[in-house]
C-alpha angles and dihedrals in degrees: 000000000000088000088288087278101109121131127245100240099050091047094048091051089046091055092047090052090051092055095040094066122168089263090061095046092052099034108039098060088055090051092048090050094051099036104029137218091329086084087079088079086074086070092051089056091051090051092054088050090052091053093048091050094048096047104037110020109030093057090059094049094046093044091056096034092232128144104204139045088231092064089049092051091054093046091047099045105016091227120137088185092058091045091051094047091051091048093049094046092050092048093049091049089054097052098078092040095053090041092058094045092051090049094050090048090049091052089053091046092046092052093054102034105032093232119140121260093252092054093044091053090047095048093047095050093046094048094050091045091050099051092042092052092047103041103026121200095340091057090050092048095048092044088053089049090058091045090051091052093050091045094051094042089049094048092047091050091050092049093048095044094045095046092050092046095056094046106268142303093302091056091048093051091044094051090045092051093047090052092053094247095124096063112124099158104101107099095150114126108243117138091189092066114090092211095046110131091215095051089050094049098043094040093052090044091057092041095051097037091059088058102036095042102036110005115117094221095056098038094050091051095045091048091052088075117094100236139028091238092059091044090057090051 
């Protein structure tokens, strides 16, 4: 918990790095290219999820000074069975996500080091486990801060280089418009349509709310801040 003395900015950057996983960095640009600007509504859903977490869930966690939803479930219902089931379900849900992240990191490490995929996966897992065990939450947060800096710097460099290569902002906008990627007019409610504004908003709200409101990674970092007011920031 970092002694509940962590600062707002590092924790905020750490939470952002947690959400911006390698799968998002590699997958979302492809989705934006194929589906257009309507993908921005996924950000609207995440914003609503943050508000729900800050107003409804964080006050509970800070009031009882707990760092996981499983502890809250036990304190609320006095049931070890419920606590165990919740822990098992959450752990199982994380396994595919962590596996995909490790695999993508291994592909990147393989491309720059020449190591095999198996060795890249093993080294990535061992390294993360080592610094987390030694440094605890503080090590995780500050590693995420460095990661955030690299991510934002890389994205900014790609945006600038790509924009200059195609001839400027006006050319980017014109090509996007010609390709139908600037269409933001479909407000009909149809959850079966992949480009539907409502399906993107509601789907991302459910996805991000599950992590911001009940996910161990988010709750632990938010509760490492000294006050509820700072956690809401």
